[in-house]
C-alpha positions as CSV (number, residue, x, y, z in Angstrom):
1,M,110.3,107.5,81.8
2,G,107.9,108.5,84.9
3,D,110.4,106.9,87.4
4,R,111.5,109.2,90.1
5,T,114.8,107.2,90.5
6,R,117.2,106.0,88.3
7,H,117.0,102.2,88.0
8,G,120.5,100.1,88.4
9,R,119.5,98.5,84.9
10,P,122.0,99.6,82.3
11,G,120.3,102.5,80.0
12,L,117.1,102.7,81.9
13,A,118.0,106.2,83.1
14,G,114.2,107.0,84.1
15,A,114.5,109.9,86.3
16,A,116.3,111.1,89.6
17,S,115.3,114.4,91.4
18,S,116.6,115.8,94.8
19,S,115.1,118.6,96.6
20,R,115.8,120.8,99.6
21,R,114.2,124.2,100.7
22,R,116.6,127.3,101.2
23,G,116.0,131.1,102.0
24,D,116.7,133.4,99.3
25,T,119.2,136.1,99.5
26,G,116.5,138.3,97.8
27,K,119.3,140.2,95.7
28,R,118.6,141.2,92.5
29,G,120.7,138.8,89.5
30,S,122.7,137.4,92.3
31,G,123.8,133.5,91.1
32,L,123.9,134.3,87.5
33,W,126.6,135.8,85.5
34,D,124.7,137.4,82.6
35,V,120.8,136.9,83.1
36,E,119.1,139.5,85.3
37,V,115.7,137.4,87.1
38,P,113.4,139.4,89.4
39,A,114.3,139.2,93.0
40,G,113.5,136.1,95.0
41,S,112.7,134.2,92.2
42,L,113.2,130.5,92.0
43,V,115.2,129.7,88.6
44,A,116.2,126.7,87.3
45,G,118.7,126.0,84.6
46,V,118.2,123.2,82.1
47,D,120.6,121.3,79.5
48,E,121.1,118.0,78.2
49,A,123.5,115.3,77.1
50,G,123.6,113.0,74.1
51,R,121.6,114.8,71.6
52,G,124.3,114.1,68.9
53,S,125.3,110.3,70.1
54,L,124.2,107.2,67.6
55,A,123.3,105.3,70.6
56,G,121.7,105.5,73.9
57,P,119.3,107.6,75.4
58,V,119.2,111.6,75.4
59,V,119.3,112.7,79.2
60,A,118.4,116.4,80.5
61,A,118.8,117.5,84.1
62,A,117.1,121.0,85.9
63,V,119.0,122.4,88.2
64,I,117.6,125.2,90.9
65,L,120.8,126.7,92.9
66,P,120.7,129.2,95.7
67,H,121.6,132.6,94.7
68,D,124.5,132.4,96.9
69,A,125.7,129.0,95.8
70,V,129.9,129.1,95.6
71,L,130.8,126.3,93.1
72,P,134.2,127.0,91.8
73,G,135.0,125.7,88.3
74,L,131.4,125.7,87.6
75,T,131.4,126.0,83.5
76,D,130.0,124.0,80.7
77,S,130.5,120.2,80.8
78,K,132.5,119.8,77.5
79,L,135.2,121.7,78.8
80,L,135.8,119.8,82.2
81,S,137.8,116.5,82.9
82,P,135.7,113.4,83.8
83,A,137.3,113.4,87.2
84,V,136.5,117.4,87.6
85,R,132.7,116.9,86.6
86,S,132.1,113.8,89.5
87,R,133.6,116.2,91.8
88,L,131.2,119.0,90.8
89,A,128.7,116.6,90.2
90,E,128.6,115.8,94.0
91,A,129.1,119.3,94.8
92,I,125.8,120.3,92.9
93,H,123.8,117.2,94.7
94,A,124.9,118.9,98.3
95,A,124.2,122.6,97.3
96,A,121.4,122.4,95.1
97,T,117.7,123.7,96.2
98,S,116.8,121.3,93.8
99,W,117.7,118.8,91.1
100,A,115.9,116.1,88.5
101,V,117.3,114.1,85.5
102,A,115.4,112.8,82.9
103,A,115.8,110.5,80.2
104,V,114.4,109.5,76.4
105,E,115.5,106.3,75.0
106,A,116.8,105.8,71.7
107,A,113.7,103.7,70.5
108,D,111.6,106.6,71.4
109,I,113.8,109.0,69.8
110,D,113.1,106.8,66.8
111,A,109.8,106.9,67.5
112,T,109.9,110.8,67.3
113,D,112.9,113.0,66.5
114,I,115.9,114.1,68.6
115,L,114.8,117.6,69.2
116,R,111.3,116.1,70.0
117,A,112.7,113.9,72.5
118,T,114.9,116.1,73.9
119,L,112.4,118.5,74.9
120,R,110.4,116.0,76.3
121,A,113.5,114.9,78.7
122,M,113.7,118.4,79.7
123,A,109.9,119.3,80.3
124,E,109.8,115.9,82.3
125,A,112.9,117.0,84.3
126,V,111.6,120.6,85.3
127,R,108.5,118.9,86.1
128,Q,110.1,116.7,88.8
129,L,111.6,119.8,90.5
130,A,110.2,120.8,93.8
131,P,109.5,123.3,94.6
132,Q,108.8,124.1,91.1
133,P,111.1,127.3,89.7
134,D,109.2,130.7,88.6
135,L,111.7,131.1,85.5
136,V,113.6,128.1,83.6
137,L,116.7,129.0,81.6
138,V,117.5,126.7,78.6
139,D,120.7,126.0,76.9
140,G,120.5,126.7,73.5
141,N,117.4,128.1,71.2
142,V,115.0,126.3,72.0
143,V,112.9,125.9,74.8
144,P,110.4,123.2,75.9
145,G,106.5,123.4,76.5
146,L,106.6,124.5,80.1
147,R,103.9,125.7,82.8
148,M,106.1,128.8,83.7
149,P,108.1,131.3,81.7
150,A,110.8,129.8,80.4
151,R,114.2,131.6,78.2
152,A,116.9,129.8,76.3
153,I,120.2,131.0,76.6
154,I,122.8,131.1,73.8
155,Q,125.9,129.4,75.2
156,G,124.1,129.4,78.4
157,D,126.0,126.5,80.0
158,R,128.9,129.1,80.0
159,R,127.0,132.0,80.8
160,V,124.7,131.1,83.8
161,P,125.5,128.9,86.9
162,A,122.3,127.0,87.1
163,I,122.5,125.4,83.5
164,S,126.5,125.0,84.1
165,A,125.3,122.7,86.6
166,A,122.4,120.8,84.6
167,S,125.1,120.4,81.9
168,I,127.3,118.6,84.5
169,L,124.6,116.5,85.9
170,A,123.1,115.5,82.6
171,K,126.6,114.5,81.6
172,V,127.9,112.8,84.5
173,I,124.5,110.8,84.6
174,R,125.0,109.9,80.8
175,D,128.4,108.9,80.8
176,R,127.7,106.2,83.5
177,I,124.4,104.7,81.6
178,M,126.8,104.5,78.3
179,E,129.6,102.9,80.7
180,D,127.0,100.2,82.0
181,W,125.9,99.5,78.3
182,G,129.3,99.2,77.2
183,A,129.9,96.4,79.7
184,R,126.8,94.6,78.0
185,F,127.8,95.7,74.5
186,P,131.7,95.4,74.7
187,A,132.1,95.2,70.6
188,Y,131.0,98.8,70.3
189,G,133.1,100.4,72.7
190,F,130.2,102.6,74.5
191,A,132.4,103.1,77.5
192,R,135.3,104.9,75.4
193,H,132.7,107.2,73.0
194,K,129.8,107.1,74.9
195,G,127.7,106.6,71.8
196,Y,129.1,109.2,69.5
197,G,130.0,108.6,66.0
198,T,134.0,108.1,66.3
199,A,135.8,106.3,63.6
200,A,136.1,103.0,66.0
201,H,132.1,103.3,66.9
202,C,131.4,103.5,63.2
203,A,133.8,101.0,62.4
204,A,132.3,98.8,65.2
205,I,128.8,99.6,63.5
206,A,129.6,98.2,60.0
207,Q,131.1,95.3,61.4
208,H,128.3,94.2,63.9
209,G,125.5,96.1,62.8
210,P,123.2,98.1,65.2
211,S,122.4,97.1,68.5
212,P,119.4,97.3,70.4
213,I,120.8,100.9,71.7
214,H,121.7,102.6,68.6
215,R,119.6,105.2,67.2
216,R,118.1,103.3,64.2
217,T,116.7,106.9,62.2
218,F,120.5,108.6,62.7
219,A,122.9,108.4,59.6
220,G,125.7,106.5,60.4
221,V,123.3,103.9,61.6
222,R,120.5,103.3,59.7
223,E,122.8,102.2,56.4
224,Y,123.3,99.4,58.5
225,V,119.5,98.5,59.9
226,G,118.8,95.1,58.8
227,E,122.1,93.6,59.6
228,T,121.7,91.2,62.5
229,G,124.0,92.8,64.9
230,L,124.5,92.0,68.6
231,Q,120.8,91.4,69.9
232,V,121.9,90.7,73.5
233,P,118.2,91.2,75.5
234,L,118.1,94.6,77.0
235,W,116.9,93.5,80.4
């Protein structure tokens, strides 16, 4: 997970980042809908995608937006269509002071657990930001171990623009990873459901057994561990 650019191989998200230094307006709380922060602070929003999936990586993104950033339509990625998410992702890349994405793969999720894997991806994404933030706001109710102060914000992906932006980047990049895996393992339909436990996906696991990118400790998959599965080489 230490690579700083996403590899072209399906599923190996690694990490990606970009940074841009900008001036700060100094206006207290600008750029945040519900959360007040000290004037001049660099605030990063963090969110994940794929935590509840049965296959593929969990992906986390961290985004620092300028206090005066204007990104119409920014909200929780789950409320947006794929086309709108892609358009907003491009706008976020262009506007962000800094952004980064990191992933933890299915085998590592199975070796620990999904919470620890998610927090690990979040911490890695934040670590790659340049400049480093003064404060990190994380969607949900748990924060990763970081060198700087962090706060968990319930429904932060709808309340804090930087978290909304992170939600969108994590979702867009993870969807692309799963679409790539869909081409490698077409029997499972990853391009359609992105690894989540739809009826069609569960039926495919029951028929074919788990693939190499399935999370073998998850209910809906572990019942079929030991089946032959479609063992296409990962790389």
